[in-house]
N, C-alpha and C positions, 0 to 999 in steps of 0.2 A: 513232272514236266506237264505244264498245263497249256503250251502252244505246240503243237505237233505239225511240222511242216513235212509232208511227204509227197510222193509222185502222184498221189490220188487227190491232192488238195491240201487244205490247211484247216485244222480245227483246234479249238481251245476253249478255255473258260472265259466268260465275259468279265470285263473289269481288269484291274491290276495295271501292271506296267507294260509299256510297249516292247514287244519282243518276247515277253514272258507269258503273256496271256493274249486272248483274242480281243484286242482293243480296237476302236474305230480306226486308228492309224494302221494297224495291221490289216484290217478288212480292206481299206483303200489301197494299201500297197499291193496286196495279192490280186485284187481286182484289176489294178493297173497292169500288173504283170501278165495276167491272162489276156486282158484286152490287147496289150502289146504284142504278145504271142500270136494272136489271131491276125493283127495287122501285118506282122512280119511274115506271116504264111500266106497272105493274100496276094494273088498274081495281078490284080488290076487295082484300079483306083475307086472301085465302087464303094458305096457305103455298106459296112458290115452291120450284121444283125445278130443279137444274142437273146435267147429266151431265158427268163429268170422266174423262178417259183420258190416258195419257202414252206416249211412246216409251221405248226402253231406255236412254236417257242416264244416265250415272252420277249426274248431279244430279237425275234424275227423282223418285225417292222423296222428297227433301228439299222440292223445289218443290211436288210433289203434296200433301204433308201441310200445308204452309203455306197453299196455295190452298184446299184443302178446309176446313181449320178456320176460315179467314177467313169463308168463306161460311156456316159453321155460326153463327159470331159475329154475322152479319147475320139470322139467323133463317131461312136458306135450307137446304132439304134437299138432299143430294148423292147422286146414284147413281154409285157408284165402279166404273168399269170396269177399274181397275188398268192393267196393260200392254195397250195397244191400238194402233190405228192412227187416222190422221185421218178417213179415210172411215168407219170403224167407229163413231166417235163421232158423226159426222154422221147416220148412219142411226138411232142409238140415241135421239138427242134426240126426234124425232117418235114413234118407238115407244114411248117412255116417257111421252109427253105432258108432256115437260119444258118449261121456259121458256127454256132456252138450254144451251150446253155450252161447255167449255173443254178444248182439247187442249194439253197440255204438250209441245211439240216445237219445236226450231228447224230442222225440216225437213232441208234438205240441208247445214246449216252443221256445222262440225267439233264434236268432243265438248265443248269448253269452253263452247259456247253452249247457251242454253235460251230458251224463249219461251212466252207465253200467247197462243194463238189463240182467238178469241172467236166464238161462233156465236149465231144467234137461235133462236127456238122451232121453226123449220123445219129446223134443223140446217144452215143456210147461213151463210156469213160476213156479219158485219154490213156495212151500208152506210157509205159515207164520212161521212155526216152523223152516224149513230149512233156511229161510232168517235171522231168529234171530241168528242161529248158526254161520252164516257167520259173522254177526255183532260182535259177541263175539270173533271170531277168529281174526278179524281185530283189535278189541279193545286190545286184549292181545299180538297181533303181534306174534302168535305162528306159525311162518313159518319155514319150513326146506327146504332149496334149495338143488338142485341136484349138484353132483360133475361133473367135466368137461366131463367125459365120458358118462354121463347119461342126457345130456341136450336134450330138445325137438327139433323137427324139424318143419318147415313151409312148407306146400303144398299149392300152390296158386290154386284156382278153381274159375275162373270168369264166369263159365257157369250156375250158379244156377238160375239167374233170368230167362233164357231161359227155364230151367228145370221146374221151378215153373209154367211158362206159359203152358208148355206141360201138367203138372199134372192137372191144371185147365181145359184145353180144353178136357181132358179125362174124366172129371166127367159126369156121365149119364145124369144130368139135364142141361148140357151146350151144346147148339146146334149152333155151329158156322156157319153151312150151312144156318140154318133158319135166322140167324142174317144177314149174307151177302146178302141174297136175299131182305132184306129191305133196303139196301143201306143207312144206317144211317149216318148222319154227326154229329160229337161230338166235343166239345171244351174241352181241357184238361188243368187244372192249376196244374202244378207239384211242385209249390212253389220252384222251382230251387233246387230240391233234387231228390233222386233216383226214385220217382214216375214219374218224367219227362222222364224216360227211360222205365220202365216196362209197364206203362199203354198205352202209344202209341204203343209199340210192341204188346201188347195183342190185341188192337183195330185193328191193321193192319192184324193180323192173323185171326180175326173174320170178316174181309171184311168191316170194318167201316172206313169212311174217318175221319181223325183226324186233328183238328186244334189246334196247340201247343200254349200254353201261359205259360210262365215262366217254361220251361221244360229244361233249361240248368242247369246241376247239379253242380253248383258252390258254393252252401251254402250261397249265398247272397239272403235271403228270401225277395221278393219284397213287401210283406205285412206280417202282423202278421200271423204266420203259422198255428194258430188254425182255422179250417174251419167253422167259424161262419159268419153270414150274414153281420156284420158290416166290415168285412175284405175282402169281395168278390165282391166289386162293378165292378172291371175290367172284370171278367169272366161274370157276369150277363149281362153287356152291350154287351160283344163280342158274346154271344149266340144269342142275338136278331139281331145284325149286320150281323152275318153269317147265319142267318135263320137256325141255327142248331137244331137238334132234342133235344138235352139237353147238359148240361155240367157236367164235372165230376171234383171234387176237392178232393185232398188227402192231408194228413199232410206229414211232412218230412220223417217219416219212413213207411208210406203206410199202417197203421193199422186202420186209420179212413177215412170214405168215405162219402162224401156229394155230392148230385146231384143239379143241376140248371134246372128248367123246361124250356120248349121251349119258355115260355113268359118271360124269364129273372128273374123269382121270384125263391126263395128258395124252393126246394122240402121239405127241413127240415131234419136236421141230424136224428132226432127221426124216421123219416119215411123211411130211408134207410133200416133199419132192418125190418120194417113193410112190405115194398114192397117185399124184398127178401124172407121173411117168407111166405107171401101170395102165392108166386110162388111155393116154396118148398112143403108147406102144400098142395097145390092143386094137386100135383103129388105123394107126399109120406105123407099121413096123420100122425100126432104124436104130440109130446109135445114141448113146447118152454120154454125158460128162458131169462129173462133180469134182470138187476139190479133194485133195489127198487127206483131209481131215474129216471128210463126210463118211457116213455110214456104208458099209459093205452091201447093205440091203438093196441099193440102187443097182449094183452089179448084178446081184441075184435075179432081180425082177427083169433087168435088160436080157440076161441070159435066157430067162423063161420064154421071152418073146423073140428069141433068136437074133438079138441085136449084139452090138459090140459096146462095151463100156470102157471108158479111159478116165484116168484121174489127172487133174492139172495142179499146178502150184496153187497155194491159197491166194485169194484175191479175185474179185469178180472179172477184172480185165483178162486174167489168165484163163478163167473158165470159158469166157466168150471166144478167146483166141483159139483154144483147143476145140471147141464146138464147131467153129467155122472150118477148122483144118479137117475134122472128121465128119463133117455134114450131120452133126448131132440134131436130132429133131426135138429133144427136150434136154435140159440140164439145169445146173444150178448149184446151190450150196446147202450143206446140211443145216444151216441156221434158219431154214424155212424160207430160202430164196429161190423162186421158180423163174427159170429163163426159157421162154418159149418163142423161138425164132419166127414162127408163123405171125406172131404179133410184133415182137421187137427183141433185140439182143440186150436185155436188162432185167434185173429181178423185179417181178411185178406180182403183188398180192392180189390185184384185182383179177388178173388173168388166172392165178391159182385158185381163188374162190370159185370163179365161173366154171373152171374145168372140174374142180372137186364135186360141185353141186351136180353137174351134168352126170358125172360118173356115178355119184350116189343115187341119182334118180333112176338109174338103170340097173341098180343092185337091189337084190331082195335081202339087204343086210343092214343092221344099224351101224353106226360109225365105230362103235366098240368091237362089233364082230368083223368089220373090215380091217380094223388095226390088227386083230388077233390072227387074221389070215396071212399076214406078211411074215417074212423071216424075222426071227426075234434076236435082235442084237442090243448090247448095252455098252455105253461108253463111259470112260473115266478120263476126266481132264485135270492135269496136274502141272505144276511147275516147280523147277529148282532154281533158287536164287544163287548167283555166282558172283564171286569176287572178280574185280577187273583183272587180277593176275592170272586167272584161269583162262586157258585157250579153248574156247567153245568149238572151234573148227576141228582141233585136234581130238576133242571128245566125240565128235561126230564121225571123224575118220576112224577112230578106235572102235566105235559101235559097228560101223559098217564092216570093218575087218572081222570083228567077232562073229557076225551073222552073215558072212559072205556066201554061205551055202543056202540061205533063204532067198526068197524073192525081194530084191532090194530096189528102191527108187530114190534117187538123190537130186531130183530137180527142185526140191524145196525142203532143205534139211535132209533127214533120212527117214524113209518109210520102210519098215520091215514087215512084209506079209508072210505070216505063218499060215499053216493049213487051216487052223480054226480061228485064228484072231490076228490082229495087227497092232503095231505101234508106230506112231509118227513122232519124231523128235525135231523141233524147230527152234532155231535161235530167234529170239525177239529183236526186232529192229530198234526198239525204243528203251529196253531195260536189259540189265545183265542177268538174263534168265534163259533157261531152256524150257520150252513148252513140251509136255509129255502127254500125248492123246493116245488112249488104248481102246480097243473094242473087242468084245468076246460075246459069248452066247448067254452068259449070265453076268450080273453086276459083280458078283464076287470074283468071277475069273478075270473080268476086266480091271478091277482093283488089285487083284494079285499080280497080274502082268505088270501093271504100273509100279508097284512096290518093287518087283524084281528088277525092272529096268532102271529105276531110280538108284537102287543099291549099286547096280553095276556101273552106272555113270559116276557115282560118288567114288567108287573104287578106282576108276580110271583117272578121275580128277584128283584123287587124294584128299577128299573132303569128308 
């Protein structure tokens, strides 16, 4: 399935047939649905305003122009940020007093993909209910375009990546002077997208020597853009060769952040949030939130600082909702997504880098030593393919019953918390599979737990 319509937006591969792939027709249709949704929810007759930015994907300019001009046709003004990042668009929406925002990015997906990510007037992702409304509008094609005297206008503003950096440097827990004194040397892999512009600029303003790797924003991703260990051999090698203090890797739209330790080993995406939270909690005690598939290490760090940790359903909008409910002072996702409400409610690698650098500047430790100081957990991520005849919900109910004496959470599939480890079982929304995530104190234990649970599921399902 190469066109995925979900409550968080629409994404797909470029080219192909209408309705099967992300074609120009599909881009126009969903931009029309989003603009119509905004107009339907406007209480007055004033002209609406939407902020638009994109990552450096090859298809970016094409989709960008289609989406912008569709909104103009609906009588909506556009603030065009051009090449940007997801968190930059998120902060620009409220700063511009806009009614919403669209980020044109398929995040960590390969170059043939693109997507429309949709924001509300706060610069936050739409709720599930709002996303469903937009899908309904798109399906019914209930669009009403403006007459020639009421078309929208484009205002170009390419200053927002610089504004974003200024906003981050003004955060009370970011100390550029302390960082500059340490004379850090850092390698940056910008995966040839907008992170290759904004991260080196941030480092320069914090007095950090930056070695650039794949920082040309041409959309030709030099490796799979998901920041996982198996894709990052080049930067791991370069960190050691350059005798750098650490390495920074971001995905194409700069909302996921991974570090490489000074020894060329992965710091671990799960531990990006752990390290930033450790610093923030040491200065401003409080609560934290991550999703149910994220490491238990955040809970341990939060407990260390006498805070309360809670887990949300998977999905940024769910994390943000629970953060607001619990007044969490930092949160995010184990895929390297840092959400720091002091800045804004969205995953932001720029904020993450600045917090991490400030923390490191005040530690008498290398990055490898810092990583070794945290609780050690290892994850195993698996899936079982199912036939359509198998009742996935019944399997989840059976597993819940089997482990009813353990700590169970069923807000998103089934999560079973054992004393020393956990397993999270989730039904995929797009494929006939169950995802099985496990975590334990060694990789072998995590793998063994996964094998056991998979065997139990197969026994229940009769496969």
